[in-house]
N, C-alpha and C positions, 0 to 999 in steps of 0.2 A: 602484628597488631595484637593489642591486648586490651582488656577492659574489665569492668565489674560485670559479673554475670549472675543470673538467677536461673534456676532450673527445677524441674519436678519430673518424677517418673512414677509409673503405676504398672502393676502386673496383676492380672485377674485370671484365676484358674477356672475354666469352664467345666473341665473334667479333671480327675486326678493326674492325668498325663498331658492335657491339652490346655493352652491358654493364649491370652492376648496381652500385649504390653505396649506402652507408649512412653515416650521421653520427649520433654520439651526443654529447651534452653534458649536464653536470650542474653545478648551482651548489650548493656545499657549504652546510650549514646555517649561517646567519648571524643574529646578533641585530640587529634593525632597530628603533630607538627610535620612529620615526614610526609603525610598525605595532604597537607595543607587544607585540612577540613575536619569534619566530624564524621564518624562512622558508627553504625549499629548493625546488629545481626540477630536473627532468630532461626532456630532449627527445630523441626518436628521429625520424630522417628516413631513409626508405629507399625505393628505387625503381629504375627502369630508364631507360636512355638510348640514343639512336641518334646516332651521329656520322657525318656525311658531309662529307668535306673539312674546311672550317673552320666548319661549323655543327653544333651539338649541341642536340638536342631531347630533353626528358625528362619523365617523369611520376613523382610521388612521393607517399607517404603520410607524414603528420606526426602525432606524438602528443606532447603536452606535458602534464606533470603538475606542479602547484604545491601545496605544503603550507605552511600557516601554523599555528603553534602559539602561541597567546596566552600571555603570561607571567602572567596573572591566574588561570590554572587552568581557563579555559573550554575547551570542546571544540575539537579540532583541525579546521581547515577544509581541505578538499582540492578542488581544481578540476582537471578533466581536459578538454583540448581535443583534438579529432581533426579531421583535414582531408585533402583531396586537393589537389595542386597540379600545375601544368604549368610547365616552364621552357624557355627558349631562350637559347642563347649563341652569339655569333659571334666567332671568334678572328681577329684581324688583326694 
């Protein structure tokens, strides 16, 4: 599935080595013939991170919501996914 999407992200340092970040993206409602209806999605990711020299370690929460509206008039289907994740990045 594909579609036109919009998004934004922000990062705020609370201390020189500690911060919080958030990411939001949404897929605008699109007609998908293979699904015989319209679908849209939005995703939130937010969490904190610790940076020491060239190493960044973080933890985040993720929430994804997808909506499918059939074109034949059937009830709308909504799926919600939640999760926790850990990340690590090394800059060089």
